[in-house]
N, C-alpha and C positions, 0 to 999 in steps of 0.2 A: 732564539738560537736559529739560525739560517738554514736553510736546508737547501739542497742542488736539486734540479727541477730536470724531469727530462722533459725535452721539448722535440716536435718531430720538425722536420723539415719546414714545412710551412710558418710553423713557430719562429724559428732560427731566423728565415725571411723578418718576419714580424721585430725579432727581438733589433737586427741590426737598422731598423728604421727607427726605433725608440729614439737614438741621441737627435738626430732630424728633428724627429716629432717634439722634443722636448723644448729643442732650441726656433723651434719656430719654421722650418727649414723646409720646404718640399722636397719628397726622397726621390731618389730617381723613376722616371718611367716603368711600369713593368706594363710586358707586351698581355695585351688582352686573349684571354684562352678560344681556342677555336670551338664554339657552341656546337654541339654535337644536333643532328637535326631532331626533331621533335619526332616521337613516335606517332604513328596514330592509333587511336583511341577507339575501341567498337562502343558503340552505345547501347547503356543498359534497356535489357528488357521492361516490360510493365511493370514489372514487382520489383524494378530496380537492382538486378540482378545481372551476372555478367553473362553473355552468348556462353554453352558447353564447350565442353574437349577444346580448351585453347590453354596456350600456354602463359603465365605470368610474365609480362615484357617490364623493362627497364624503364620506369616513368621519370626520374629526378632523384634530387636528396632535398630532404627539407632545407629549407633554406631561412624561414624565420622563427624568432625565438618561442612564441606559444602557439604548437601547431598540434592539435586534440583532432584525434579521431570519431569522428562524430556517429550517431548508430543512426543516421538516416541525411538524405540528400539533403530536407530542409534545413538542417542542421549543422549543413558544413560551412567551418570557416568559425564555428562559437569557439569560447574559451570556458566553457563551462569545468571546473574543477572535478565533477564527478567521471568526466572522460578520462580516456588513456594520454596523457601530452607523449608526445614523440621527440625528442632532443633535437638539436640541431646536425644537418650531417648524415642522418640516417638515410638508406637507400629506401626509396618507396618502389614497389610493384605495383604496376597498374593492372589494373579488372575491366573498368567501363567506365564510364562518362554520363551524366546526365545534365543536359545545360553547361552550367559554371563551376559543378560539382565534381567529383572523382572520386569512384570508389579503389579503395589504395589496401594493397598490403604492406606492412612496415617490415624490412627486411632484418626482423632482430630474431632470439633464439625460440620467443613464442609464438610469433607471426601473426601480432592482432590485424585486424581488418578494421576498414572504416572509414566515413567521407572526411575530404578536402575540397580545397578551394582552391581555382587554377589563382597561381599569385602565391602560395603556401611553399612551393618549390621550384627549384633550379634543376636544369640540365647537368650542369657541373659542381660538383662538389662543392661547398664553400671552405675556405681557408682563411684562416685567420693572419697570416701574413698579407695576404692580399687587402682583405675589410682593413687593417690598418695602412695600406697605403693610400687607398681609398678615402679615408678616412685626413690623412694627412695633406692629400689634394684639395681638400673643402675649403674654403675660406673660413674663418675664425669664425665669423657673426653665424653660418650656417648650422647653427647649435641644434636643431631637429636632428639633421640627417647625421652629423657629426656621432651625437650621442648615440641613434640608433646604428650605427657601425660599429663604436665602442661596445655596444651590448651584446652585439652579434658574436666579437672576437671573444670575448668573455668569456663566452658561452661554450664556444667551441674549444680553448687556451686555456680553462681557469684555473690550471696551478701554474700557469706562466706568468712570470711579474711584468714581464714587458705588456700584458694585455690590462693588465691591473691600473699599471701606470698610467696607461694611454685612458681609460675610465676617468680616472682621476682627474690629468690634464683637462678632458673635457668637462668635467662637472666643474673645476674650479673658474673654468672660462665661461660658462653657463649659470655659473650663480646660484646652484642648489644647494645650501649649505646643507640639509640635512641628509640628501643623496650623499654627498661629500664627505661630511664626517662617517656615515656607514661604510664606503668605498674604502677610506683610510685606514676604518677598524680592521675590514676584513682582510688587508692586506697586511696589517701587522700582526694580525692573530695568525694568518696562516704560518709565517714567518717567526712569529716567538712561540709558538705553540700554546698560547692563551685560549681557555675554552669560554666562546664567549655565545651569550641568546642575544637574538635576535628583537627588537622589539614586538612585543605580543607574541612572543613565543612561550609556550608552557615549559615548566619543569617537563623532559621527555627522557623514557627508558627504552631501551633497545635492545635487542639482542643480538649478540655479534658471532658471527658462525665463520665459518671456512668461506660461506658462499657468500658472505656481505652482512650488512646490517638490517637491521627490520625494527619498525615501531612497534614498540609493547603495550607501554601503560604511560601515563602520564601522573603527575603528582600536583593535586593543588587543592590550595588551603591545609596542607599534611595531611591528606587522604590519597590515597591509591585509585586510579579511576581506569578503567578500559579507554580505549582510542572510542571520539566521538564519532557518529555517522550523520548520514546527511541531514537526518532529522533534527539533532541537536543542534542546540543556541550555541556549540563551542564551534571553534573553527573547524571546516570542513577537512577532510584530509588530503586532499589535492593540494590547500593551503598549508598544510602541515608540512605535506612532503617536500616543497619548493624550498620552504624553513630549512626544516632537519636536517636533510640531504643536500644542501647545499653544497658545490664541490668547494673543496679547500678547507671547510669547516674543521676543528679540531672536537673530538670528544673521548672524555675518560673512560676507560675500561676496565672492568675490576674482575678479578678472579684470582682463587686461591691466596687471598690475603694480601693480593701485590694490585697497586692502580698504576695503568699506563696511562698512553694516549694512543688515538690512532686517529688517519687523515682519512675524511670522504674525499673520492676521488672522482663521484659522479653516480648517475642508475649505473644497477647493474642488470644485465640481460639474463636474466635466469630464469629458465622452464617452468611455466604454470605460476610464477610469480612476479608480479609487473612490480611491485613495491617494495624492493630490496636495494639497497646502495654500496656499491663496492668502496671498500677502505683499505689502508694501507699502513701499517706499524709507521707512526710517528717519531717513536723513541727508541725502538728496539722492542723485541718480543712479540710475543702473540697477539693475535686481532681477537682472540676469542673470550668472552666473558659478557657481563652485564655493562653494558657501555649508557652513558646520561651526558646529557648537557648540563649538569650541575655536579659539585663535588660533594662525592660521600665520604661518612666516618669509615675509614678502615675496619674491615673484618676479620678476624682472626682464618684461616683455612681450615676446614673440615679435615679429619683425620679420619685413620683406619681406626677402627673399632678395636677396644681390647678383645683377647678371649672368651672372658667371662661374659661381653655384652652379646656373644652371639645366641648361648643357650637362653639369655634374657628374653631376647626379642624371638629368638622360636618358641618359648612358651607361648607369648601373646599372639604370634601368627597363627600357629596351631590351635590356639582356643576360638580367635574368628572363624578361619576355616572348617573347624566341628560345627559351628554354631549355624553358620551357611550351609550345612551338610555336602560340604567337598568331599567325595570319598578319600580314604585313606594311602589309595595310590597317589593321587594327584596333590595330597598336603604333604606327602613324603618328598615330593619332585618339589614341592615350594617351598622346603625349608631352607634357611641360609648356612653355607660352609664356608670358612676361612680360607681365603684364596692370597694371595702374596700382591705386592703391590698396593700404590694407593688409586682405585681407580672408581669414578662414582657407578661407572657402568656395570660394575658387580653387583651394585645394588642394595648396598648397606656403607651408612655412613655417621660419623660421629663430630656432630657441629658444636664447637666450643660456645657456650652462653656468658656474655658478658658478666663478670660480677657472681658465677655461678664454678662451683667446685665441678661438676659433674656435667659430660654433655650432651647435647639432645641427642636422641637416637633418630634415625630416620632411614626407612627400608623400602624399599619396591620390589617383588618379586612377582613372578608370572608364568603360566606353565600352557599350552595348547597341543591340541589335539588336530592334526591338519586333514586325519581322514572323515572321523564321523562324531566325534567326541568334541564334550565341551572345551571352553576354554578362558583361563580365570587371571586376572589379576587383581594385587592389592598391595595398598602404599598404607603404611603405618609410623605414626611418629610416637615415641614413649618418650616421657617426660621425667626427670627425677623429682621427688620431693624434698622436704627438707633435711628429711633420716637418709638421701640418698638412694631409696626403694624406687627402683620404675615403674611407672604405672602407663597403659595408653592412652594418651592424650588426642591421636586423632586415628579414623581407621576410611579406607576409602576402597570399599571393594566391590568389583566388575564381575558380570558371565558375561561371557562372549557367546555369539549365536553358533558356535560350532560350524566344523566342515569346509576347512578352507580357509585360505589366506586373509581374505576378507573379515572373519573372527578376529585375527589379531590386536592386540590390545596390551598397553603396558607403559606406565611411567617409570620416568628415570630421573633422578635427582641431578641437579646441576652445579648450583652454586647457590650462597648464603650470601646476603648483603643488608645493610640497614636504609633499606631504599626513601621511609618517611620519617628520618633521623629520632625516631621515640625511642632509640635503644635497643631496641629487640630486631633482630636480623626475619629479613624474611626470607622463606625459601621456597628457590625458581626451580619449577621441575617441565618435564616436557610430557606429554602423551603423545604416543604414537600408535599410529594402525596403519593396514594397509594402503600404500599410498598416498598418506595425509601424516598429518601431525602439528600440534600447538602449544604452546607455554601457558603456563600459568602460575602463581603464587599462591601457596599457603601461607596466612598471615595469623599470629597472633592478635585478637581483636578484643578488648573486654574478658582477658584471662582463658578465649579457648582459640585451638587451633581450626582454621576453616580455608576455605579454599576460595580466594575473593576472584583476582581479575587474570581475564583468559585474554591470550592474542599472539599476535606472529605466527597465525598459522602459515602451515606450507603443504603443497601437495597438488594435485592435478583433479 
């Protein structure tokens, strides 16, 4: 299934050049834009800091593929995956200079600062159409420069078929068969909706929300693992980000017993969170759910518990709270009460068990006193035995510090999915506190439910 692509005026200009490009004809010459005068850049002080009390001036726009904000002037121009990568076209505000290095602030929502080198930015905003025009004007044997221009145009307009066709033509002329096959596969997948993993890319699991998608976990040899760190022998997160969030790629998304597809459109500028990609629906519907770059066995949707289940779970909850010395007044406030509608945020859900007659019951309850009292949170799973009687299978009880928003803490059940293919659904929940949150998995391992993988943290 092909999809319409929204193109900017610059991209439409590039699209118009493609017929000439494919026929080997030079396109009509485009007038070069007038270049603004470069700003005067103040010199950094001895500590590498800008002069005090001065406004940030416009410096230019990122003009290269791999520009990372280095944490020191001596590292400017490096491409370490641990550093923050700034996409092409992002505006840079200048702070000060030291030799050939410039301390800048990227004009994004979170405004990160770091060092770049002269030559990594230009005064005029780069445009895909102009890059395609420069590419078409070069001789066919200038493979290196033609490929560089095609790569930059594709970075700027990753959802525009024109930039993909230009890249494919350059690779055909250059003879790089491996890169050519990857470029063709990328364009085909973008048009057809195929979910394709790149070479070396592990099976990845994402959390997809209204804010975008975040990497959450990976599946390696049938085992769920957290995302690797820089000290691991696994690929570094920076490399994973480039593979996982390649614009145009398609991902599965699963929620409520339904599987759909979403398309990555680029990195999202999310406040306090640099590792989120923006997505859009590929085949209609919502984008929220558990996203993967590999297919999952369909899971049944969780349900509203039957009325009798409330009494069963409240007995279990009351026993746990009494055992932990919770005052009766707080115990009463933490008991479940039937409510209308199917909403996991109401704290109680019944999760169908494959091949089982009785669903799994999961509840998360909490209470807080924002003045001076304590706060409590409890997540409970009850599982039916062979006779149909429910027994406690998992509990996680927490006591907050009390006295203010900082003590707030609660879990929320969101999704059930068989992430590792063992026939038993994992349960995906989030923990949230004051201005922070993260996701985790409760998984049945060797017959016991336990909290395993954590990830996809958010907050400032």
